[in-house]
MARVEXPA-76433 format. One record per residue (C-alpha): residue in one letter; residue number from 1; x, y, z. Coordinates in nm, 3 decimals, padded with zeros to 5 digits, m for minus. Last residue first. Layout:
BEGIN
SITE resn resi    east   north      up
SITE    a  NUM       X       Y       Z
...
END
This chain:
BEGIN
SITE resn resi    east   north      up
SITE    w  244 m00.511  00.400  00.519
SITE    l  243 m00.222  00.157  00.554
SITE    c  242  00.038  00.150  00.282
SITE    v  241  00.285 m00.140  00.317
SITE    r  240  00.656 m00.159  00.290
SITE    d  239  00.808 m00.514  00.288
SITE    g  238  01.161 m00.532  00.442
SITE    g  237  01.148 m00.874  00.612
SITE    p  236  01.010 m00.726  00.937
SITE    l  235  00.753 m00.470  00.832
SITE    e  234  00.815 m00.118  00.698
SITE    v  233  00.503  00.101  00.749
SITE    i  232  00.367  00.385  00.541
SITE    v  231  00.083  00.569  00.716
SITE    y  230 m00.240  00.709  00.577
SITE    p  229 m00.501  00.986  00.632
SITE    i  228 m00.693  01.055  00.309
SITE    s  227 m00.708  01.414  00.179
SITE    s  226 m00.340  01.413  00.087
SITE    e  225 m00.072  01.664  00.042
SITE    k  224  00.298  01.600 m00.035
SITE    s  223  00.200  01.331 m00.288
SITE    l  222  00.400  01.012 m00.262
SITE    k  221  00.616  00.905 m00.554
SITE    v  220  00.543  00.538 m00.639
SITE    s  219  00.704  00.203 m00.719
SITE    l  218  00.427 m00.061 m00.691
SITE    e  217  00.509 m00.420 m00.600
SITE    r  216  00.361 m00.728 m00.773
SITE    g  215  00.017 m00.869 m00.705
SITE    n  214 m00.043 m00.999 m01.059
SITE    t  213 m00.280 m00.712 m01.151
SITE    e  212 m00.060 m00.438 m01.016
SITE    y  211 m00.277 m00.193 m00.819
SITE    y  210 m00.405  00.167 m00.806
SITE    v  209 m00.714  00.268 m00.604
SITE    t  208 m00.958  00.530 m00.719
SITE    t  207 m01.128  00.705 m00.423
SITE    t  206 m01.490  00.754 m00.314
SITE    g  205 m01.652  00.963 m00.057
SITE    n  204 m01.926  00.893  00.207
SITE    f  203 m02.130  00.584  00.161
SITE    t  202 m02.498  00.476  00.187
SITE    r  201 m02.636  00.123  00.216
SITE    d  200 m02.826  00.195  00.540
SITE    g  199 m02.501  00.299  00.728
SITE    n  198 m02.250  00.575  00.658
SITE    h  197 m01.977  00.355  00.523
SITE    m  196 m01.652  00.525  00.425
SITE    y  195 m01.436  00.520  00.117
SITE    p  194 m01.642  00.362 m00.168
SITE    m  193 m01.433  00.256 m00.470
SITE    a  192 m01.465  00.509 m00.758
SITE    r  191 m01.224  00.337 m00.993
SITE    a  190 m01.013  00.023 m00.942
SITE    a  189 m00.707  00.122 m01.142
SITE    a  188 m00.477 m00.107 m01.333
SITE    y  187 m00.106 m00.178 m01.394
SITE    v  186  00.049 m00.472 m01.562
SITE    q  185  00.422 m00.528 m01.490
SITE    g  184  00.672 m00.671 m01.734
SITE    e  183  00.888 m00.351 m01.748
SITE    q  182  00.833 m00.110 m01.455
SITE    l  181  00.644  00.200 m01.465
SITE    y  180  00.713  00.463 m01.193
SITE    i  179  00.381  00.582 m01.049
SITE    k  178  00.337  00.954 m00.976
SITE    e  177  00.177  01.189 m00.726
SITE    v  176  00.012  00.929 m00.505
SITE    i  175 m00.177  00.994 m00.191
SITE    d  174 m00.515  01.057 m00.342
SITE    q  173 m00.476  00.765 m00.599
SITE    p  172 m00.525  00.506 m00.322
SITE    v  171 m00.248  00.236 m00.302
SITE    v  170 m00.257 m00.144 m00.335
SITE    t  169  00.006 m00.310 m00.118
SITE    s  168  00.370 m00.421 m00.161
SITE    l  167  00.496 m00.062 m00.187
SITE    i  166  00.822  00.074 m00.317
SITE    v  165  00.874  00.438 m00.199
SITE    d  164  00.968  00.775 m00.336
SITE    e  163  00.858  01.084 m00.140
SITE    h  162  00.969  00.947  00.190
SITE    n  161  00.891  01.200  00.468
SITE    n  160  00.802  00.945  00.727
SITE    i  159  00.833  00.571  00.732
SITE    v  158  00.680  00.406  01.042
SITE    n  157  00.877  00.102  01.154
SITE    g  156  00.670 m00.208  01.197
SITE    k  155  00.596 m00.410  01.520
SITE    n  154  00.465 m00.759  01.444
SITE    c  153  00.145 m00.960  01.440
SITE    d  152  00.157 m01.267  01.206
SITE    v  151 m00.028 m01.484  00.960
SITE    y  150 m00.379 m01.558  01.102
SITE    e  149 m00.622 m01.697  00.844
SITE    p  148 m00.961 m01.538  00.782
SITE    f  147 m01.239 m01.780  00.694
SITE    t  146 m01.416 m01.689  00.373
SITE    l  145 m01.777 m01.739  00.253
SITE    c  144 m01.877 m01.617 m00.096
SITE    y  143 m02.256 m01.687 m00.096
SITE    a  142 m02.311 m01.399  00.149
SITE    s  141 m02.157 m01.146 m00.087
SITE    g  140 m01.850 m00.923 m00.049
SITE    l  139 m01.591 m01.185  00.032
SITE    y  138 m01.756 m01.345  00.345
SITE    t  137 m01.732 m01.350  00.722
SITE    p  136 m02.013 m01.507  00.937
SITE    f  135 m02.082 m01.328  01.262
SITE    v  134 m01.916 m01.355  01.604
SITE    s  133 m01.582 m01.488  01.457
SITE    q  132 m01.326 m01.726  01.599
SITE    c  131 m01.037 m01.898  01.416
SITE    k  130 m00.824 m01.884  01.749
SITE    r  129 m00.554 m01.657  01.579
SITE    i  128 m00.835 m01.454  01.412
SITE    k  127 m01.024 m01.382  01.744
SITE    e  126 m00.694 m01.307  01.935
SITE    t  125 m00.563 m01.066  01.672
SITE    l  124 m00.895 m00.881  01.663
SITE    e  123 m00.896 m00.832  02.033
SITE    t  122 m00.541 m00.706  02.043
SITE    l  121 m00.576 m00.488  01.734
SITE    r  120 m00.903 m00.313  01.830
SITE    e  119 m00.737  00.040  01.847
SITE    g  118 m00.561  00.025  01.519
SITE    a  117 m00.326 m00.137  01.274
SITE    y  116 m00.455 m00.390  01.016
SITE    f  115 m00.284 m00.554  00.716
SITE    v  114 m00.485 m00.780  00.482
SITE    r  113 m00.323 m01.050  00.248
SITE    y  112 m00.564 m01.132 m00.041
SITE    a  111 m00.650 m01.443 m00.225
SITE    p  110 m00.935 m01.471 m00.484
SITE    s  109 m01.003 m01.798 m00.664
SITE    v  108 m01.222 m01.646 m00.932
SITE    v  107 m01.356 m01.289 m00.894
SITE    l  106 m01.725 m01.298 m00.999
SITE    e  105 m01.928 m01.087 m01.244
SITE    v  104 m02.298 m01.134 m01.204
SITE    s  103 m02.577 m01.159 m01.469
SITE    t  102 m02.909 m01.201 m01.290
SITE    p  101 m03.199 m01.442 m01.361
SITE    r  100 m03.474 m01.342 m01.115
SITE    n   99 m03.671 m01.631 m00.949
SITE    f   98 m03.980 m01.500 m00.772
SITE    e   97 m04.125 m01.514 m00.416
SITE    g   96 m04.442 m01.325 m00.361
SITE    g   95 m04.466 m00.964 m00.241
SITE    s   94 m04.293 m00.718 m00.021
SITE    g   93 m04.356 m00.902  00.300
SITE    l   92 m03.988 m00.949  00.371
SITE    f   91 m04.011 m01.320  00.281
SITE    g   90 m04.100 m01.205 m00.075
SITE    k   89 m03.735 m01.099 m00.115
SITE    g   88 m03.688 m01.220 m00.471
SITE    l   87 m03.469 m01.534 m00.515
SITE    l   86 m03.167 m01.516 m00.736
SITE    s   85 m03.098 m01.736 m01.048
SITE    l   84 m02.738 m01.661 m01.140
SITE    q   83 m02.601 m01.578 m01.472
SITE    m   82 m02.219 m01.589 m01.515
SITE    c   81 m01.933 m01.354 m01.581
SITE    v   80 m01.588 m01.467 m01.497
SITE    t   79 m01.295 m01.277 m01.324
SITE    k   78 m00.926 m01.338 m01.272
SITE    i   77 m00.701 m01.102 m01.065
SITE    p   76 m00.362 m01.260 m01.019
SITE    s   75 m00.301 m01.406 m00.675
SITE    l   74 m00.173 m01.290 m00.338
SITE    l   73 m00.298 m00.937 m00.389
SITE    t   72 m00.189 m00.701 m00.099
SITE    l   71 m00.421 m00.497  00.120
SITE    g   70 m00.385 m00.218  00.380
SITE    l   69 m00.607 m00.104  00.663
SITE    y   68 m00.577  00.168  00.936
SITE    n   67 m00.809  00.205  01.236
SITE    k   66 m00.774  00.516  01.448
SITE    g   65 m01.137  00.580  01.529
SITE    y   64 m01.408  00.706  01.288
SITE    l   63 m01.523  00.368  01.168
SITE    f   62 m01.491  00.199  01.513
SITE    e   61 m01.664  00.478  01.702
SITE    k   60 m01.944  00.470  01.442
SITE    w   59 m01.979  00.095  01.488
SITE    e   58 m01.987  00.124  01.874
SITE    p   57 m02.269  00.375  01.844
SITE    t   56 m02.494  00.084  01.735
SITE    t   55 m02.667  00.015  01.403
SITE    y   54 m02.349 m00.146  01.254
SITE    n   53 m02.354 m00.421  01.507
SITE    i   52 m01.992 m00.507  01.609
SITE    g   51 m01.940 m00.875  01.675
SITE    l   50 m01.558 m00.863  01.662
SITE    i   49 m01.537 m01.092  01.350
SITE    a   48 m01.822 m00.923  01.182
SITE    g   47 m01.683 m00.581  01.247
SITE    i   46 m01.357 m00.688  01.090
SITE    l   45 m01.547 m00.811  00.789
SITE    g   44 m01.754 m00.483  00.774
SITE    h   43 m01.441 m00.271  00.788
SITE    l   42 m01.289 m00.480  00.511
SITE    t   41 m01.609 m00.415  00.304
SITE    p   40 m01.591 m00.038  00.385
SITE    r   39 m01.224 m00.021  00.252
SITE    p   38 m01.319 m00.189 m00.087
SITE    p   37 m01.258 m00.563 m00.124
SITE    f   36 m01.058 m00.667 m00.432
SITE    p   35 m01.112 m00.674 m00.806
SITE    y   34 m01.430 m00.468 m00.791
SITE    t   33 m01.725 m00.642 m00.927
SITE    a   32 m01.980 m00.585 m01.197
SITE    q   31 m02.352 m00.663 m01.155
SITE    t   30 m02.467 m00.692 m01.513
SITE    i   29 m02.810 m00.514 m01.564
SITE    t   28 m02.756 m00.287 m01.272
SITE    t   27 m02.405 m00.145 m01.215
SITE    d   26 m02.341  00.178 m01.029
SITE    p   25 m02.301  00.013 m00.690
SITE    q   24 m01.986 m00.195 m00.800
SITE    r   23 m02.051 m00.528 m00.635
SITE    f   22 m01.769 m00.685 m00.447
SITE    h   21 m01.815 m01.044 m00.554
SITE    a   20 m01.578 m01.324 m00.448
SITE    i   19 m01.528 m01.682 m00.550
SITE    d   18 m01.341 m01.995 m00.427
SITE    g   17 m01.203 m01.816 m00.124
SITE    r   16 m00.907 m01.670  00.049
SITE    l   15 m00.847 m01.404  00.307
SITE    t   14 m00.516 m01.382  00.478
SITE    f   13 m00.400 m01.217  00.803
SITE    t   12 m00.138 m00.956  00.918
SITE    l   11 m00.178 m00.758  01.229
SITE    v   10  00.051 m00.438  01.261
SITE    d    9  00.182 m00.287  01.573
SITE    i    8  00.323  00.062  01.515
SITE    e    7  00.678  00.205  01.557
SITE    r    6  00.816  00.554  01.527
SITE    q    5  00.490  00.711  01.638
SITE    n    4  00.323  01.051  01.561
SITE    y    3  00.270  00.973  01.195
SITE    a    2  00.354  01.222  00.930
SITE    m    1  00.144  01.212  00.616
END
């Protein structure tokens, strides 16, 4: 995809935690997790920092505006499955309280670097730089708190018309024609990740996302056509990131 600017401002921040749980919606008996936050989860986290209520028109404007996100793994993906005792929602008036043993898969010691470019960059940069957030931020579930750490905000060079590129971020299948395998690397795919949040626990579209399980770079050939808007940006230092 060609981008109509030669340079773009990119905010970089880090998310860390003891555990994370990004529930795969098609799992019931054992609540499996995605290895990293899906795109709607990152939208929700940014919305929490900025104080955007998802029931307001401002949320739709944010979702469908020019807001691009990228993600890099800062630590190898490790998961553990354990049983939690979760309280029923009797407080909502749907019945009495109850304990429900539930098997949950958790990501252990997650660490991610997030890249953001878009219309809310200035406000978001100030919030994260000052360690401020309107609503709590967490890694998928409310018991997985995280506190975004500011890294940098720099201008990056937009890379156009590069079929072969080495990326330091995860990359959606829709924009990739081929992955060049490198010795010693372990490749994986997070399948059927939600693409766009519609509200009320509904989503529009899914995409499979490729990644290297230890956070190493991906060497790919970009597809000439993509159903997903994206931009490839070269940051100071030489890293190339895919924002989508």
